[in-house]
RORO-669995 format. One line per field, with one value per atom (N, C-alpha, C): residue number from 1; chain; atom name; x, y, z. Coordinates in steps of 0.1 Angstrom, whole numbers, always signed. Atoms other than C-alpha are relative to their C-alpha. Example, Ala and Ser with C-alpha at 12.3 -4.5 7.8 and 13.67 -1.06 7.14 Angstrom:
BEGIN
nr <- (1_1_1_2_2_2)
kette <- (A_A_A_A_A_A)
atom <- (N_CA_C_N_CA_C)
xx <- (+9_+123_+9_-9_+137_-8)
yy <- (-12_-45_+12_-11_-11_+11)
zz <- (+0_+78_+0_+0_+71_+8)
# end
This chain:
BEGIN
nr <- (1_1_1_2_2_2_3_3_3_4_4_4_5_5_5_6_6_6_7_7_7_8_8_8_9_9_9_10_10_10_11_11_11_12_12_12_13_13_13_14_14_14_15_15_15_16_16_16_17_17_17_18_18_18_19_19_19_20_20_20_21_21_21_22_22_22_23_23_23_24_24_24_25_25_25_26_26_26_27_27_27_28_28_28_29_29_29_30_30_30_31_31_31_32_32_32_33_33_33_34_34_34_35_35_35_36_36_36_37_37_37_38_38_38_39_39_39_40_40_40_41_41_41_42_42_42_43_43_43_44_44_44_45_45_45_46_46_46_47_47_47_48_48_48_49_49_49_50_50_50_51_51_51_52_52_52_53_53_53_54_54_54_55_55_55_56_56_56_57_57_57_58_58_58_59_59_59_60_60_60_61_61_61_62_62_62_63_63_63_64_64_64_65_65_65_66_66_66_67_67_67_68_68_68_69_69_69_70_70_70_71_71_71_72_72_72_73_73_73_74_74_74)
kette <- (A_A_A_A_A_A_A_A_A_A_A_A_A_A_A_A_A_A_A_A_A_A_A_A_A_A_A_A_A_A_A_A_A_A_A_A_A_A_A_A_A_A_A_A_A_A_A_A_A_A_A_A_A_A_A_A_A_A_A_A_A_A_A_A_A_A_A_A_A_A_A_A_A_A_A_A_A_A_A_A_A_A_A_A_A_A_A_A_A_A_A_A_A_A_A_A_A_A_A_A_A_A_A_A_A_A_A_A_A_A_A_A_A_A_A_A_A_A_A_A_A_A_A_A_A_A_A_A_A_A_A_A_A_A_A_A_A_A_A_A_A_A_A_A_A_A_A_A_A_A_A_A_A_A_A_A_A_A_A_A_A_A_A_A_A_A_A_A_A_A_A_A_A_A_A_A_A_A_A_A_A_A_A_A_A_A_A_A_A_A_A_A_A_A_A_A_A_A_A_A_A_A_A_A_A_A_A_A_A_A_A_A_A_A_A_A_A_A_A_A_A_A)
atom <- (N_CA_C_N_CA_C_N_CA_C_N_CA_C_N_CA_C_N_CA_C_N_CA_C_N_CA_C_N_CA_C_N_CA_C_N_CA_C_N_CA_C_N_CA_C_N_CA_C_N_CA_C_N_CA_C_N_CA_C_N_CA_C_N_CA_C_N_CA_C_N_CA_C_N_CA_C_N_CA_C_N_CA_C_N_CA_C_N_CA_C_N_CA_C_N_CA_C_N_CA_C_N_CA_C_N_CA_C_N_CA_C_N_CA_C_N_CA_C_N_CA_C_N_CA_C_N_CA_C_N_CA_C_N_CA_C_N_CA_C_N_CA_C_N_CA_C_N_CA_C_N_CA_C_N_CA_C_N_CA_C_N_CA_C_N_CA_C_N_CA_C_N_CA_C_N_CA_C_N_CA_C_N_CA_C_N_CA_C_N_CA_C_N_CA_C_N_CA_C_N_CA_C_N_CA_C_N_CA_C_N_CA_C_N_CA_C_N_CA_C_N_CA_C_N_CA_C_N_CA_C_N_CA_C_N_CA_C_N_CA_C_N_CA_C_N_CA_C_N_CA_C_N_CA_C_N_CA_C)
xx <- (-11_-241_+0_-4_-224_+15_-12_-204_+4_-2_-187_+4_+3_-194_+5_-5_-170_-7_+10_-195_-10_+10_-219_+1_-7_-197_+4_-10_-192_+13_-12_-162_+14_-13_-138_-3_-4_-149_+8_-9_-138_+17_-12_-102_+5_-3_-103_+3_+3_-110_+11_-13_-83_+16_-13_-55_+1_-1_-64_-1_-1_-63_+19_-15_-28_+12_-8_-13_-3_+5_-26_+7_-11_-10_+12_-11_+18_+10_-5_+26_+6_-2_+38_+15_-13_+74_+2_+2_+67_-3_+9_+49_+8_-6_+72_+7_-8_+93_-12_+13_+63_-5_+5_+53_+13_-13_+90_+0_+1_+88_-11_+10_+52_+4_-5_+65_+7_-6_+96_-9_+4_+76_-15_+9_+49_+10_-7_+80_+6_-3_+95_-11_+9_+61_+1_+2_+56_+11_-10_+91_-2_+1_+81_-6_+9_+53_+6_-4_+69_+7_-6_+94_-6_+8_+68_-6_+10_+46_+11_-6_+78_+7_-7_+88_-10_+13_+53_-4_-1_+52_+11_-12_+87_-6_+4_+72_-12_+9_+42_+7_+0_+61_+11_-7_+90_-13_+7_+60_-10_+2_+46_+7_-7_+78_+3_-2_+77_-8_+14_+42_+7_-6_+58_+9_-11_+87_-5_+6_+66_-5_+9_+45_+9_-9_+72_+8_-8_+91_-14_+10_+58_-3)
yy <- (+0_+68_-14_+19_+33_+0_+3_+24_-17_+10_-12_-3_+2_-23_-16_+17_-56_+0_+2_-68_+7_-6_-47_+14_-7_-20_+12_-11_+16_+1_-1_+26_+4_-2_+41_-12_+11_+11_-12_+13_-13_+1_-5_+4_-1_+9_+1_-16_+16_-35_-5_+5_-43_+7_-2_-22_-3_+9_-37_-15_+16_-71_+1_-3_-59_-1_-3_-47_-13_+14_-81_-11_+11_-104_+2_-2_-87_+11_-9_-66_+12_-14_-30_-1_-5_-36_-4_-1_-53_+6_-15_-26_+6_-7_-3_-11_+10_-34_-1_+2_-45_+14_-8_-11_+8_-1_-3_-11_+10_-34_-1_+0_-28_+15_-12_+9_-5_+4_-7_-6_+10_-33_+12_-8_-4_+10_-6_+17_-7_+5_-13_-2_-1_-18_+15_-9_+15_+9_-5_+18_-13_+8_-14_+5_+0_-3_+13_-18_+37_-9_+0_+15_-8_+13_-12_+10_-11_+26_+5_-6_+39_-11_+9_+8_+0_+4_+5_+15_-11_+42_+4_-3_+43_-13_+13_+10_+12_-15_+34_+11_-7_+57_-2_+5_+37_-6_+14_+16_+16_-11_+53_+7_-9_+67_-9_+8_+36_+0_+1_+44_+11_-13_+79_-5_+7_+61_-6_+9_+37_+8_-7_+67_+7_-13_+89_-14_+5_+60_-4_+5_+52_+12)
zz <- (+7_+52_+0_+4_+40_+14_-12_+68_+1_-1_+73_+14_-13_+107_+1_-5_+129_+7_-15_+155_+1_+1_+149_+9_-8_+165_-6_+2_+157_-5_+5_+138_+13_-5_+168_+12_-9_+192_-9_+3_+168_-3_+1_+165_+15_-11_+203_+4_+0_+202_-9_+10_+174_+12_-5_+194_+16_-15_+228_-4_+1_+212_-4_+5_+197_+13_-14_+232_+9_-9_+249_-10_+10_+221_-1_+5_+219_+8_-9_+247_-4_-2_+255_-10_+5_+246_-17_+15_+211_-8_+10_+196_-7_+9_+188_-12_+10_+169_-11_+6_+153_-13_+5_+143_-11_+10_+125_-9_+8_+108_-11_+10_+95_-9_+5_+85_-13_+8_+67_-15_+10_+51_-10_+7_+37_-7_+10_+24_-14_+8_+7_-12_+7_-8_-11_+6_-20_-10_+11_-37_-8_+13_-59_-6_+8_-67_-13_+8_-79_-9_+13_-97_-11_+13_-117_-6_+1_-121_-13_+3_-134_-15_+12_-161_-6_+10_-171_-8_+8_-182_-9_+10_-196_-11_+9_-217_-7_+7_-227_-11_+9_-240_-9_+8_-258_-13_+12_-279_-6_+6_-285_-11_+6_-298_-14_+7_-321_-9_+13_-337_-6_+8_-344_-13_+15_-362_-10_+15_-384_-7_+11_-394_-12_+5_-399_-18_+16_-426_-7_+9_-441_-10)
# end
């Protein structure tokens, strides 16, 4: 089984250490605010990604239409 280990610890222990470090750094009252900000950032990223995907797909469709029109003209 291939796993990436941080500091030689198994996966579950890594998460506990990360969560404990976040709790120590930011405190219990700041964590919900940080999570809201993280969620908002992820939503904006996904929205931008979907927009770019749509533009690329539309560009591909336009290019295919132009090829079909060029073949009809020949």
